[in-house]
C-alpha positions as YAML, in Angstrom:
chain: A
units: angstrom
residues:
- id: 1
  name: MET
  ca: [0.00, 0.00, 0.00]
- id: 2
  name: HIS
  ca: [1.22, 3.48, -0.78]
- id: 3
  name: ASN
  ca: [0.79, 5.52, 2.39]
- id: 4
  name: GLY
  ca: [2.43, 8.85, 1.65]
- id: 5
  name: GLY
  ca: [1.62, 11.60, -0.83]
- id: 6
  name: ARG
  ca: [3.57, 14.73, -1.59]
- id: 7
  name: MET
  ca: [2.23, 18.07, -2.67]
- id: 8
  name: ARG
  ca: [3.27, 19.78, -5.89]
- id: 9
  name: ASN
  ca: [5.43, 22.21, -3.92]
- id: 10
  name: GLY
  ca: [7.49, 19.28, -2.60]
- id: 11
  name: GLY
  ca: [6.16, 19.54, 0.95]
- id: 12
  name: ARG
  ca: [4.30, 16.89, 2.86]
- id: 13
  name: MET
  ca: [0.59, 17.02, 2.01]
- id: 14
  name: SER
  ca: [-1.45, 18.22, 4.99]
- id: 15
  name: MET
  ca: [-4.58, 20.25, 4.50]
- id: 16
  name: ALA
  ca: [-4.73, 20.98, 8.21]
- id: 17
  name: GLY
  ca: [-1.31, 22.60, 8.22]
- id: 18
  name: ALA
  ca: [0.25, 19.99, 10.55]
- id: 19
  name: ASP
  ca: [2.37, 16.89, 9.93]
- id: 20
  name: ALA
  ca: [0.45, 13.96, 8.53]
- id: 21
  name: PRO
  ca: [-0.65, 11.48, 11.22]
- id: 22
  name: SER
  ca: [1.17, 8.16, 11.48]
- id: 23
  name: LEU
  ca: [-0.47, 4.76, 11.10]
- id: 24
  name: GLU
  ca: [0.65, 3.85, 14.61]
- id: 25
  name: GLY
  ca: [-0.91, 7.02, 16.03]
- id: 26
  name: LEU
  ca: [-4.17, 6.37, 14.23]
- id: 27
  name: ARG
  ca: [-4.36, 2.79, 15.46]
- id: 28
  name: ALA
  ca: [-3.64, 3.93, 19.00]
- id: 29
  name: ALA
  ca: [-6.43, 6.49, 18.80]
- id: 30
  name: LEU
  ca: [-8.90, 3.93, 17.44]
- id: 31
  name: ARG
  ca: [-8.37, 1.79, 20.55]
- id: 32
  name: ALA
  ca: [-10.69, 4.23, 22.30]
- id: 33
  name: ILE
  ca: [-13.61, 2.85, 20.28]
- id: 34
  name: THR
  ca: [-15.30, -0.31, 21.63]
- id: 35
  name: ASP
  ca: [-16.65, -3.17, 19.53]
- id: 36
  name: PRO
  ca: [-20.19, -3.73, 20.91]
- id: 37
  name: ALA
  ca: [-20.10, -7.44, 20.03]
- id: 38
  name: SER
  ca: [-16.87, -8.46, 21.79]
- id: 39
  name: GLY
  ca: [-16.40, -5.65, 24.30]
- id: 40
  name: GLN
  ca: [-12.83, -5.20, 23.08]
- id: 41
  name: ASP
  ca: [-11.51, -2.12, 21.37]
- id: 42
  name: ILE
  ca: [-11.91, -2.29, 17.59]
- id: 43
  name: VAL
  ca: [-8.16, -2.72, 17.03]
- id: 44
  name: ALA
  ca: [-7.83, -5.64, 19.46]
- id: 45
  name: ALA
  ca: [-11.01, -7.16, 18.02]
- id: 46
  name: GLY
  ca: [-9.39, -7.27, 14.58]
- id: 47
  name: LEU
  ca: [-11.95, -5.03, 12.95]
- id: 48
  name: ILE
  ca: [-9.48, -2.70, 11.24]
- id: 49
  name: ASP
  ca: [-9.34, -3.93, 7.65]
- id: 50
  name: GLY
  ca: [-7.14, -1.11, 6.41]
- id: 51
  name: ILE
  ca: [-5.91, 2.42, 7.05]
- id: 52
  name: GLU
  ca: [-4.83, 4.82, 4.33]
- id: 53
  name: VAL
  ca: [-3.18, 8.20, 4.88]
- id: 54
  name: ARG
  ca: [-2.69, 10.89, 2.24]
- id: 55
  name: GLY
  ca: [-1.41, 13.78, 4.29]
- id: 56
  name: GLY
  ca: [-4.52, 15.23, 5.95]
- id: 57
  name: LEU
  ca: [-6.85, 12.72, 4.24]
- id: 58
  name: VAL
  ca: [-7.42, 9.62, 6.40]
- id: 59
  name: GLN
  ca: [-9.53, 6.61, 5.43]
- id: 60
  name: VAL
  ca: [-10.28, 3.54, 7.51]
- id: 61
  name: ALA
  ca: [-12.14, 0.36, 6.55]
- id: 62
  name: LEU
  ca: [-13.92, -1.56, 9.32]
- id: 63
  name: LEU
  ca: [-14.87, -5.22, 8.98]
- id: 64
  name: THR
  ca: [-18.46, -6.21, 9.67]
- id: 65
  name: ASP
  ca: [-21.03, -8.85, 8.82]
- id: 66
  name: ARG
  ca: [-24.81, -9.10, 8.41]
- id: 67
  name: ALA
  ca: [-25.47, -9.74, 12.10]
- id: 68
  name: HIS
  ca: [-23.49, -6.72, 13.31]
- id: 69
  name: ALA
  ca: [-24.00, -4.21, 10.49]
- id: 70
  name: ALA
  ca: [-26.64, -2.15, 12.29]
- id: 71
  name: LYS
  ca: [-24.64, -2.06, 15.53]
- id: 72
  name: MET
  ca: [-21.49, -1.11, 13.67]
- id: 73
  name: GLU
  ca: [-22.93, 2.08, 12.19]
- id: 74
  name: PRO
  ca: [-22.58, 4.03, 15.49]
- id: 75
  name: VAL
  ca: [-19.06, 2.60, 15.80]
- id: 76
  name: ARG
  ca: [-18.26, 3.81, 12.29]
- id: 77
  name: LYS
  ca: [-19.56, 7.29, 13.07]
- id: 78
  name: ALA
  ca: [-17.71, 7.45, 16.40]
- id: 79
  name: ALA
  ca: [-14.45, 6.44, 14.73]
- id: 80
  name: GLU
  ca: [-14.92, 9.06, 12.03]
- id: 81
  name: VAL
  ca: [-15.54, 11.80, 14.60]
- id: 82
  name: LEU
  ca: [-12.56, 10.71, 16.70]
- id: 83
  name: LEU
  ca: [-10.17, 10.66, 13.74]
- id: 84
  name: ALA
  ca: [-11.35, 14.03, 12.46]
- id: 85
  name: ARG
  ca: [-10.31, 15.64, 15.75]
- id: 86
  name: LEU
  ca: [-6.74, 14.36, 15.67]
- id: 87
  name: PRO
  ca: [-3.88, 16.78, 14.89]
- id: 88
  name: GLY
  ca: [-2.95, 16.77, 11.23]
- id: 89
  name: VAL
  ca: [-6.25, 15.26, 10.08]
- id: 90
  name: ALA
  ca: [-8.27, 17.54, 7.82]
- id: 91
  name: ASN
  ca: [-10.80, 14.96, 6.65]
- id: 92
  name: ALA
  ca: [-11.57, 11.46, 7.94]
- id: 93
  name: SER
  ca: [-13.72, 8.80, 6.36]
- id: 94
  name: VAL
  ca: [-14.59, 5.42, 7.87]
- id: 95
  name: VAL
  ca: [-16.38, 2.82, 5.75]
- id: 96
  name: LEU
  ca: [-17.81, -0.60, 6.54]
- id: 97
  name: THR
  ca: [-16.59, -3.52, 4.45]
- id: 98
  name: ALA
  ca: [-17.61, -7.15, 4.40]
- id: 99
  name: HIS
  ca: [-15.75, -10.08, 5.90]
- id: 100
  name: ASN
  ca: [-14.17, -12.29, 3.29]
- id: 101
  name: PRO
  ca: [-15.93, -15.69, 3.53]
- id: 102
  name: SER
  ca: [-12.56, -17.42, 3.95]
- id: 103
  name: GLN
  ca: [-11.90, -15.24, 6.99]
- id: 104
  name: ALA
  ca: [-15.37, -15.23, 8.42]
- id: 105
  name: GLY
  ca: [-16.02, -18.95, 8.21]
- id: 106
  name: ALA
  ca: [-19.72, -19.65, 8.42]
- id: 107
  name: GLN
  ca: [-20.70, -16.01, 8.82]
- id: 108
  name: ALA
  ca: [-22.96, -14.75, 6.05]
- id: 109
  name: ALA
  ca: [-21.78, -11.91, 3.87]
- id: 110
  name: PRO
  ca: [-23.67, -8.71, 4.52]
- id: 111
  name: ALA
  ca: [-26.41, -7.65, 2.15]
- id: 112
  name: VAL
  ca: [-26.33, -4.17, 0.73]
- id: 113
  name: ARG
  ca: [-29.87, -2.83, 0.69]
- id: 114
  name: ARG
  ca: [-30.97, 0.46, -0.68]
- id: 115
  name: ALA
  ca: [-33.91, 2.17, -2.23]
- id: 116
  name: ALA
  ca: [-33.61, 2.96, -5.91]
- id: 117
  name: PRO
  ca: [-32.80, 6.63, -6.42]
- id: 118
  name: ALA
  ca: [-35.81, 8.87, -6.77]
- id: 119
  name: GLN
  ca: [-36.21, 10.54, -10.12]
- id: 120
  name: PRO
  ca: [-36.38, 14.29, -10.68]
- id: 121
  name: ALA
  ca: [-39.59, 15.93, -9.65]
- id: 122
  name: GLY
  ca: [-39.92, 18.00, -12.78]
- id: 123
  name: PRO
  ca: [-39.23, 21.63, -13.62]
- id: 124
  name: GLN
  ca: [-39.13, 24.26, -10.95]
- id: 125
  name: PRO
  ca: [-40.06, 27.93, -11.22]
- id: 126
  name: GLY
  ca: [-37.71, 29.86, -13.44]
- id: 127
  name: GLY
  ca: [-36.84, 26.82, -15.54]
- id: 128
  name: GLN
  ca: [-34.78, 25.09, -12.85]
- id: 129
  name: PRO
  ca: [-34.47, 21.30, -13.00]
- id: 130
  name: GLY
  ca: [-36.48, 19.21, -10.57]
- id: 131
  name: GLY
  ca: [-34.86, 18.54, -7.21]
- id: 132
  name: HIS
  ca: [-33.69, 15.03, -6.50]
- id: 133
  name: GLN
  ca: [-34.50, 13.17, -3.31]
- id: 134
  name: HIS
  ca: [-31.80, 11.88, -1.02]
- id: 135
  name: GLY
  ca: [-31.40, 9.15, 1.51]
- id: 136
  name: PRO
  ca: [-30.82, 5.87, -0.36]
- id: 137
  name: GLN
  ca: [-30.62, 2.82, 1.86]
- id: 138
  name: HIS
  ca: [-27.26, 1.22, 2.42]
- id: 139
  name: GLY
  ca: [-25.65, -0.90, 5.04]
- id: 140
  name: GLY
  ca: [-27.25, -3.78, 6.89]
- id: 141
  name: HIS
  ca: [-30.90, -3.95, 7.97]
- id: 142
  name: GLY
  ca: [-32.06, -1.22, 5.58]
- id: 143
  name: GLN
  ca: [-30.15, 1.46, 7.44]
- id: 144
  name: LYS
  ca: [-30.27, 4.93, 5.85]
- id: 145
  name: ALA
  ca: [-27.10, 6.46, 4.52]
- id: 146
  name: ALA
  ca: [-26.18, 9.98, 5.52]
- id: 147
  name: LEU
  ca: [-27.90, 12.62, 3.41]
- id: 148
  name: LEU
  ca: [-25.52, 14.03, 0.85]
- id: 149
  name: LEU
  ca: [-25.76, 17.16, -1.30]
- id: 150
  name: PRO
  ca: [-29.15, 18.44, -0.07]
- id: 151
  name: ASP
  ca: [-28.70, 21.80, -1.83]
- id: 152
  name: VAL
  ca: [-27.92, 20.38, -5.27]
- id: 153
  name: LYS
  ca: [-30.96, 20.33, -7.55]
- id: 154
  name: ALA
  ca: [-29.65, 17.85, -10.12]
- id: 155
  name: ILE
  ca: [-26.70, 15.46, -10.30]
- id: 156
  name: VAL
  ca: [-25.56, 14.28, -13.72]
- id: 157
  name: ALA
  ca: [-23.00, 11.52, -14.20]
- id: 158
  name: VAL
  ca: [-20.93, 11.72, -17.38]
- id: 159
  name: ALA
  ca: [-19.80, 8.17, -18.01]
- id: 160
  name: SER
  ca: [-18.40, 5.77, -20.57]
- id: 161
  name: GLY
  ca: [-17.94, 2.04, -20.74]
- id: 162
  name: LYS
  ca: [-14.23, 2.43, -21.55]
- id: 163
  name: GLY
  ca: [-11.44, 4.97, -21.41]
- id: 164
  name: GLY
  ca: [-10.08, 7.00, -24.29]
- id: 165
  name: VAL
  ca: [-13.36, 8.31, -25.70]
- id: 166
  name: GLY
  ca: [-12.96, 11.88, -24.40]
- id: 167
  name: LYS
  ca: [-15.40, 11.60, -21.52]
- id: 168
  name: SER
  ca: [-13.54, 14.09, -19.31]
- id: 169
  name: THR
  ca: [-13.36, 16.59, -22.17]
- id: 170
  name: VAL
  ca: [-17.12, 16.32, -22.59]
- id: 171
  name: ALA
  ca: [-17.74, 16.61, -18.83]
- id: 172
  name: VAL
  ca: [-15.57, 19.73, -18.45]
- id: 173
  name: ASN
  ca: [-17.02, 21.53, -21.46]
- id: 174
  name: LEU
  ca: [-20.56, 20.53, -20.49]
- id: 175
  name: ALA
  ca: [-20.07, 22.03, -17.01]
- id: 176
  name: VAL
  ca: [-18.46, 25.23, -18.29]
- id: 177
  name: ALA
  ca: [-21.10, 25.65, -21.01]
- id: 178
  name: LEU
  ca: [-23.88, 25.38, -18.42]
- id: 179
  name: ALA
  ca: [-22.11, 27.89, -16.18]
- id: 180
  name: LEU
  ca: [-21.74, 30.34, -19.07]
- id: 181
  name: GLN
  ca: [-25.50, 30.09, -19.55]
- id: 182
  name: GLY
  ca: [-25.95, 31.45, -16.04]
- id: 183
  name: HIS
  ca: [-26.53, 28.25, -14.08]
- id: 184
  name: LYS
  ca: [-24.86, 27.45, -10.75]
- id: 185
  name: VAL
  ca: [-22.66, 24.50, -11.61]
- id: 186
  name: GLY
  ca: [-20.30, 22.15, -9.77]
- id: 187
  name: LEU
  ca: [-17.89, 19.63, -11.30]
- id: 188
  name: LEU
  ca: [-16.68, 16.57, -9.39]
- id: 189
  name: ASP
  ca: [-13.82, 14.43, -10.64]
- id: 190
  name: ALA
  ca: [-14.82, 10.94, -9.49]
- id: 191
  name: ASP
  ca: [-11.88, 9.27, -11.20]
- id: 192
  name: ILE
  ca: [-9.67, 8.61, -8.16]
- id: 193
  name: TYR
  ca: [-7.04, 6.64, -10.10]
- id: 194
  name: GLY
  ca: [-6.75, 9.00, -13.07]
- id: 195
  name: PRO
  ca: [-7.90, 12.54, -12.16]
- id: 196
  name: SER
  ca: [-7.73, 14.95, -15.10]
- id: 197
  name: LEU
  ca: [-9.63, 18.03, -13.92]
- id: 198
  name: PRO
  ca: [-6.60, 19.93, -12.54]
- id: 199
  name: ARG
  ca: [-4.88, 19.95, -15.94]
- id: 200
  name: MET
  ca: [-8.03, 20.54, -17.99]
- id: 201
  name: LEU
  ca: [-9.18, 23.46, -15.80]
- id: 202
  name: GLY
  ca: [-5.75, 25.02, -15.32]
- id: 203
  name: LEU
  ca: [-5.81, 24.57, -11.54]
- id: 204
  name: ALA
  ca: [-2.63, 23.74, -9.62]
- id: 205
  name: ARG
  ca: [-3.41, 24.63, -6.01]
- id: 206
  name: ARG
  ca: [-4.91, 22.73, -3.12]
- id: 207
  name: PRO
  ca: [-8.31, 23.54, -1.61]
- id: 208
  name: GLU
  ca: [-8.65, 25.45, 1.63]
- id: 209
  name: VAL
  ca: [-10.22, 23.85, 4.69]
- id: 210
  name: HIS
  ca: [-12.73, 25.77, 6.82]
- id: 211
  name: GLY
  ca: [-13.66, 23.83, 9.92]
- id: 212
  name: ASP
  ca: [-14.13, 20.24, 8.75]
- id: 213
  name: LYS
  ca: [-15.08, 21.14, 5.17]
- id: 214
  name: MET
  ca: [-12.90, 21.54, 2.10]
- id: 215
  name: GLN
  ca: [-13.72, 24.51, -0.09]
- id: 216
  name: PRO
  ca: [-14.07, 23.70, -3.79]
- id: 217
  name: LEU
  ca: [-11.81, 25.51, -6.20]
- id: 218
  name: GLU
  ca: [-13.43, 27.65, -8.88]
- id: 219
  name: ALA
  ca: [-12.59, 27.99, -12.56]
- id: 220
  name: TRP
  ca: [-14.60, 29.34, -15.48]
- id: 221
  name: GLY
  ca: [-17.59, 29.89, -13.19]
- id: 222
  name: VAL
  ca: [-17.64, 26.26, -12.00]
- id: 223
  name: LYS
  ca: [-17.01, 24.91, -8.48]
- id: 224
  name: CYS
  ca: [-14.58, 22.00, -8.77]
- id: 225
  name: MET
  ca: [-13.18, 19.18, -6.66]
- id: 226
  name: SER
  ca: [-10.71, 16.44, -7.55]
- id: 227
  name: ILE
  ca: [-8.33, 14.16, -5.70]
- id: 228
  name: GLY
  ca: [-5.80, 15.60, -8.13]
- id: 229
  name: PHE
  ca: [-5.89, 18.88, -6.18]
- id: 230
  name: LEU
  ca: [-4.45, 17.07, -3.15]
- id: 231
  name: VAL
  ca: [-1.51, 15.16, -4.61]
- id: 232
  name: GLU
  ca: [1.20, 15.68, -7.20]
- id: 233
  name: GLU
  ca: [0.16, 15.11, -10.79]
- id: 234
  name: GLU
  ca: [2.34, 12.00, -11.18]
- id: 235
  name: THR
  ca: [1.45, 10.41, -7.82]
- id: 236
  name: PRO
  ca: [-0.29, 7.03, -8.31]
- id: 237
  name: MET
  ca: [-3.32, 6.32, -6.14]
- id: 238
  name: ILE
  ca: [-2.67, 2.74, -5.03]
- id: 239
  name: TRP
  ca: [-5.90, 2.24, -3.12]
- id: 240
  name: ARG
  ca: [-8.27, -0.67, -2.67]
- id: 241
  name: GLY
  ca: [-12.00, -0.42, -3.29]
- id: 242
  name: PRO
  ca: [-13.12, 0.71, 0.20]
- id: 243
  name: MET
  ca: [-10.55, 3.52, 0.16]
- id: 244
  name: VAL
  ca: [-11.71, 4.70, -3.26]
- id: 245
  name: MET
  ca: [-15.31, 4.69, -2.07]
- id: 246
  name: GLY
  ca: [-14.33, 6.59, 1.09]
- id: 247
  name: ALA
  ca: [-12.47, 9.25, -0.89]
- id: 248
  name: LEU
  ca: [-15.45, 9.73, -3.19]
- id: 249
  name: GLU
  ca: [-17.82, 10.03, -0.22]
- id: 250
  name: GLN
  ca: [-15.54, 12.67, 1.27]
- id: 251
  name: MET
  ca: [-15.57, 14.71, -1.91]
- id: 252
  name: LEU
  ca: [-19.35, 14.48, -1.93]
- id: 253
  name: GLY
  ca: [-20.15, 15.07, 1.72]
- id: 254
  name: GLN
  ca: [-17.16, 16.96, 3.17]
- id: 255
  name: VAL
  ca: [-16.92, 19.69, 0.55]
- id: 256
  name: THR
  ca: [-18.84, 22.97, 0.76]
- id: 257
  name: TRP
  ca: [-20.64, 22.67, -2.55]
- id: 258
  name: GLY
  ca: [-23.42, 25.05, -1.52]
- id: 259
  name: ALA
  ca: [-26.58, 25.57, -3.57]
- id: 260
  name: LEU
  ca: [-26.13, 24.34, -7.14]
- id: 261
  name: ASP
  ca: [-28.46, 23.98, -10.09]
- id: 262
  name: VAL
  ca: [-26.47, 20.99, -11.30]
- id: 263
  name: LEU
  ca: [-23.43, 18.97, -10.26]
- id: 264
  name: VAL
  ca: [-21.66, 17.32, -13.20]
- id: 265
  name: VAL
  ca: [-19.73, 14.21, -12.15]
- id: 266
  name: ASP
  ca: [-16.87, 13.04, -14.35]
- id: 267
  name: MET
  ca: [-17.05, 9.30, -13.72]
- id: 268
  name: PRO
  ca: [-14.15, 6.90, -14.18]
- id: 269
  name: PRO
  ca: [-14.45, 4.51, -17.12]
- id: 270
  name: GLY
  ca: [-16.10, 1.16, -16.56]
- id: 271
  name: THR
  ca: [-18.68, -0.07, -14.06]
- id: 272
  name: GLY
  ca: [-16.89, -0.40, -10.71]
- id: 273
  name: ASP
  ca: [-16.70, 0.96, -7.17]
- id: 274
  name: ALA
  ca: [-17.13, 4.64, -8.02]
- id: 275
  name: GLN
  ca: [-20.27, 3.99, -10.04]
- id: 276
  name: LEU
  ca: [-21.80, 1.90, -7.27]
- id: 277
  name: THR
  ca: [-20.91, 4.48, -4.61]
- id: 278
  name: MET
  ca: [-22.54, 7.28, -6.60]
- id: 279
  name: ALA
  ca: [-25.68, 5.22, -7.16]
- id: 280
  name: GLN
  ca: [-25.91, 4.34, -3.45]
- id: 281
  name: ARG
  ca: [-24.98, 7.61, -1.76]
- id: 282
  name: VAL
  ca: [-26.70, 10.25, -3.91]
- id: 283
  name: ALA
  ca: [-29.82, 10.20, -6.05]
- id: 284
  name: LEU
  ca: [-28.43, 10.66, -9.53]
- id: 285
  name: THR
  ca: [-30.80, 12.63, -11.72]
- id: 286
  name: GLY
  ca: [-29.42, 10.95, -14.81]
- id: 287
  name: ALA
  ca: [-26.40, 9.80, -16.78]
- id: 288
  name: VAL
  ca: [-24.84, 11.04, -20.01]
- id: 289
  name: ILE
  ca: [-23.00, 8.28, -21.90]
- id: 290
  name: VAL
  ca: [-20.05, 9.29, -24.07]
- id: 291
  name: SER
  ca: [-18.84, 7.12, -26.93]
- id: 292
  name: THR
  ca: [-16.91, 7.33, -30.16]
- id: 293
  name: PRO
  ca: [-18.67, 6.12, -33.32]
- id: 294
  name: GLN
  ca: [-16.96, 2.77, -33.90]
- id: 295
  name: ASP
  ca: [-18.50, -0.56, -32.89]
- id: 296
  name: ILE
  ca: [-15.85, -1.50, -30.32]
- id: 297
  name: ALA
  ca: [-16.57, 1.66, -28.31]
- id: 298
  name: LEU
  ca: [-20.33, 1.29, -28.67]
- id: 299
  name: ILE
  ca: [-20.19, -2.20, -27.17]
- id: 300
  name: ASP
  ca: [-18.72, -0.71, -24.00]
- id: 301
  name: ALA
  ca: [-21.20, 2.18, -24.10]
- id: 302
  name: ARG
  ca: [-24.01, -0.38, -24.01]
- id: 303
  name: ARG
  ca: [-22.52, -1.83, -20.84]
- id: 304
  name: GLY
  ca: [-22.59, 1.63, -19.29]
- id: 305
  name: VAL
  ca: [-26.22, 2.09, -20.24]
- id: 306
  name: LYS
  ca: [-27.15, -1.31, -18.81]
- id: 307
  name: MET
  ca: [-25.29, -0.61, -15.57]
- id: 308
  name: PHE
  ca: [-27.26, 2.57, -14.95]
- id: 309
  name: GLU
  ca: [-30.49, 0.78, -15.83]
- id: 310
  name: ARG
  ca: [-29.67, -1.91, -13.24]
- id: 311
  name: VAL
  ca: [-29.45, 0.71, -10.49]
- id: 312
  name: HIS
  ca: [-32.48, 2.63, -11.79]
- id: 313
  name: VAL
  ca: [-30.63, 5.76, -12.89]
- id: 314
  name: PRO
  ca: [-32.19, 7.33, -16.01]
- id: 315
  name: VAL
  ca: [-29.93, 7.63, -19.04]
- id: 316
  name: LEU
  ca: [-30.36, 11.17, -20.35]
- id: 317
  name: GLY
  ca: [-28.77, 10.28, -23.67]
- id: 318
  name: LEU
  ca: [-25.65, 9.52, -25.69]
- id: 319
  name: VAL
  ca: [-22.96, 11.87, -26.99]
- id: 320
  name: GLU
  ca: [-20.84, 10.94, -29.99]
- id: 321
  name: ASN
  ca: [-17.37, 12.36, -29.39]
- id: 322
  name: MET
  ca: [-14.68, 12.43, -32.11]
- id: 323
  name: SER
  ca: [-17.58, 12.12, -34.51]
- id: 324
  name: PHE
  ca: [-15.47, 13.22, -37.47]
- id: 325
  name: TYR
  ca: [-12.06, 14.79, -38.07]
- id: 326
  name: CYS
  ca: [-11.54, 18.26, -39.48]
- id: 327
  name: CYS
  ca: [-8.14, 19.14, -40.95]
- id: 328
  name: PRO
  ca: [-6.91, 22.39, -39.34]
- id: 329
  name: ASN
  ca: [-5.30, 23.49, -42.62]
- id: 330
  name: CYS
  ca: [-7.87, 22.85, -45.31]
- id: 331
  name: GLY
  ca: [-11.00, 21.96, -43.33]
- id: 332
  name: HIS
  ca: [-11.30, 18.57, -45.05]
- id: 333
  name: ARG
  ca: [-13.59, 16.21, -43.15]
- id: 334
  name: ALA
  ca: [-12.69, 12.56, -42.58]
- id: 335
  name: GLU
  ca: [-14.66, 10.01, -40.58]
- id: 336
  name: LEU
  ca: [-11.73, 8.23, -38.96]
- id: 337
  name: PHE
  ca: [-13.82, 6.18, -36.53]
- id: 338
  name: GLY
  ca: [-16.93, 6.00, -38.67]
- id: 339
  name: HIS
  ca: [-19.82, 8.34, -38.10]
- id: 340
  name: GLY
  ca: [-23.32, 8.19, -36.64]
- id: 341
  name: GLY
  ca: [-22.82, 5.05, -34.58]
- id: 342
  name: ALA
  ca: [-23.89, 6.69, -31.29]
- id: 343
  name: ARG
  ca: [-26.98, 8.19, -32.94]
- id: 344
  name: LEU
  ca: [-28.04, 4.77, -34.20]
- id: 345
  name: GLU
  ca: [-27.26, 3.19, -30.83]
- id: 346
  name: ALA
  ca: [-29.35, 5.79, -29.01]
- id: 347
  name: ALA
  ca: [-32.27, 5.02, -31.31]
- id: 348
  name: ARG
  ca: [-31.81, 1.29, -30.74]
- id: 349
  name: LEU
  ca: [-31.76, 1.76, -26.96]
- id: 350
  name: GLY
  ca: [-34.73, 4.13, -27.02]
- id: 351
  name: THR
  ca: [-32.82, 7.05, -25.50]
- id: 352
  name: THR
  ca: [-31.94, 10.56, -26.66]
- id: 353
  name: PHE
  ca: [-29.05, 11.40, -28.95]
- id: 354
  name: LEU
  ca: [-27.59, 14.52, -27.32]
- id: 355
  name: GLY
  ca: [-25.22, 15.57, -30.08]
- id: 356
  name: GLU
  ca: [-21.93, 15.00, -31.86]
- id: 357
  name: VAL
  ca: [-18.57, 16.66, -31.25]
- id: 358
  name: PRO
  ca: [-15.83, 16.74, -33.92]
- id: 359
  name: LEU
  ca: [-12.23, 15.65, -33.46]
- id: 360
  name: VAL
  ca: [-10.26, 18.87, -33.93]
- id: 361
  name: LEU
  ca: [-6.84, 20.01, -32.82]
- id: 362
  name: GLU
  ca: [-8.06, 23.09, -30.96]
- id: 363
  name: VAL
  ca: [-10.06, 20.99, -28.47]
- id: 364
  name: ARG
  ca: [-6.94, 19.06, -27.49]
- id: 365
  name: THR
  ca: [-4.68, 22.11, -27.25]
- id: 366
  name: ALA
  ca: [-7.27, 24.05, -25.24]
- id: 367
  name: SER
  ca: [-7.70, 21.16, -22.81]
- id: 368
  name: ASP
  ca: [-3.96, 20.75, -22.31]
- id: 369
  name: ALA
  ca: [-3.69, 24.50, -21.67]
- id: 370
  name: GLY
  ca: [-6.40, 24.42, -19.00]
- id: 371
  name: THR
  ca: [-8.81, 26.53, -21.05]
- id: 372
  name: PRO
  ca: [-11.95, 24.58, -22.07]
- id: 373
  name: ILE
  ca: [-12.83, 25.25, -25.69]
- id: 374
  name: VAL
  ca: [-16.29, 26.65, -24.86]
- id: 375
  name: ALA
  ca: [-14.52, 29.45, -22.96]
- id: 376
  name: ALA
  ca: [-11.34, 29.76, -25.01]
- id: 377
  name: ALA
  ca: [-13.00, 29.90, -28.45]
- id: 378
  name: PRO
  ca: [-16.75, 30.30, -27.91]
- id: 379
  name: GLU
  ca: [-17.48, 30.92, -31.61]
- id: 380
  name: SER
  ca: [-15.65, 27.83, -32.84]
- id: 381
  name: ASP
  ca: [-17.57, 24.89, -34.29]
- id: 382
  name: SER
  ca: [-16.36, 22.71, -31.41]
- id: 383
  name: ALA
  ca: [-17.65, 25.13, -28.78]
- id: 384
  name: LYS
  ca: [-20.98, 25.33, -30.57]
- id: 385
  name: ALA
  ca: [-21.17, 21.53, -30.56]
- id: 386
  name: PHE
  ca: [-20.53, 21.36, -26.81]
- id: 387
  name: ARG
  ca: [-23.10, 24.11, -26.18]
- id: 388
  name: ALA
  ca: [-25.65, 22.13, -28.19]
- id: 389
  name: VAL
  ca: [-24.99, 19.12, -25.95]
- id: 390
  name: ALA
  ca: [-25.37, 21.33, -22.87]
- id: 391
  name: ASP
  ca: [-28.66, 22.70, -24.19]
- id: 392
  name: ALA
  ca: [-29.95, 19.17, -24.77]
- id: 393
  name: VAL
  ca: [-28.91, 18.03, -21.29]
- id: 394
  name: TRP
  ca: [-30.49, 21.07, -19.63]
- id: 395
  name: ALA
  ca: [-33.72, 20.49, -21.55]
- id: 396
  name: LYS
  ca: [-33.81, 16.93, -20.20]
- id: 397
  name: LEU
  ca: [-33.21, 18.15, -16.65]
- id: 398
  name: ALA
  ca: [-35.76, 20.96, -16.78]
- id: 399
  name: GLY
  ca: [-38.53, 19.27, -18.73]
- id: 400
  name: THR
  ca: [-38.66, 15.61, -17.78]
- id: 401
  name: VAL
  ca: [-40.97, 14.13, -15.13]
- id: 402
  name: ARG
  ca: [-40.32, 10.61, -13.95]
- id: 403
  name: ALA
  ca: [-41.81, 8.49, -11.20]
- id: 404
  name: ALA
  ca: [-39.65, 7.08, -8.40]
- id: 405
  name: GLY
  ca: [-38.23, 3.63, -9.02]
- id: 406
  name: PRO
  ca: [-38.91, 0.54, -6.90]
- id: 407
  name: ARG
  ca: [-36.74, -0.63, -4.02]
- id: 408
  name: ILE
  ca: [-33.97, -2.98, -5.13]
- id: 409
  name: VAL
  ca: [-31.77, -5.31, -3.10]
- id: 410
  name: ILE
  ca: [-28.16, -6.09, -4.04]
- id: 411
  name: ASP
  ca: [-26.73, -9.19, -2.38]
...
């Protein structure tokens, strides 16, 4: 496990302004918490599955099982409060994780139960999107998760079934385009292993901490948060699933997002821990699926669509990125990856085609320079394409009424 991170300025990362806590110090502090089942402290009882430290960011995974899940929730909260008060700790997250059957013997693995996310309640006065309901069930015995993002009216996941299709470029330009239209917008980088927002937004500083809350950075009228703001650009995040989920929960619940019309979430590629955490801990208003036109990318896009359908998150539509290539010298158009595949796929799946974005040099150079194309060259064809996608997404948020989905159980 990689336990240390270093800031871009070469100093030890610590958002609280003190030296990062040691693993030994954290374990010693956790001995003050009692396991209600055994009466021992949680360290002696063997309930500490893992501890990760990234400067002032501390994450702990506690072992549990079906029989003790409800009783462990107060233990989890107590441990989180205790750790947050330690010197050098700016943010602490404690998550419950299941016993491995080989370790737990005959103990049953815990069920994860939650209500399907509620759908948007329709347009609000002034053309605002419908508010989403919070409080999905998670943990044993139908226990309610903590309410997250109560002041955010809509949460949109920008996702893809695979990497390399320009999903982050779409997410950033979608967020900035919505902000330029006058909406209050946030942008969350949920890709813990490969954060790209710092480079694409031109941000190279760490967030401030007020009390126990990190303050999002702002760029181009958008409030932003990324794990990339906390570590050096080349630092690998060698974390297991529970730590990734804990970091994502921290960026959702321990950041002062404030009142937003929409939070755009740049999801990691695939259908893993981050996607499940988002579906369980916030009520996603909908998902935007990004794909390139060729069949191999569309196969993975279908997996993304099916994943969101399984967790009852509406798919707002598909975006075809790199739809065609335009030569910067002569303007000649070439369909390098084919053309129109995402439009046909959207029709086949019965969802909306949100628009196509060309493959042009200026989009890449603007992204590398930290100036999204919709802000850097607002009259360019690429910027107009991204604004058309933003208009289509906003229309879906503001004008769609859906009923709440049924309760689902994931075992």
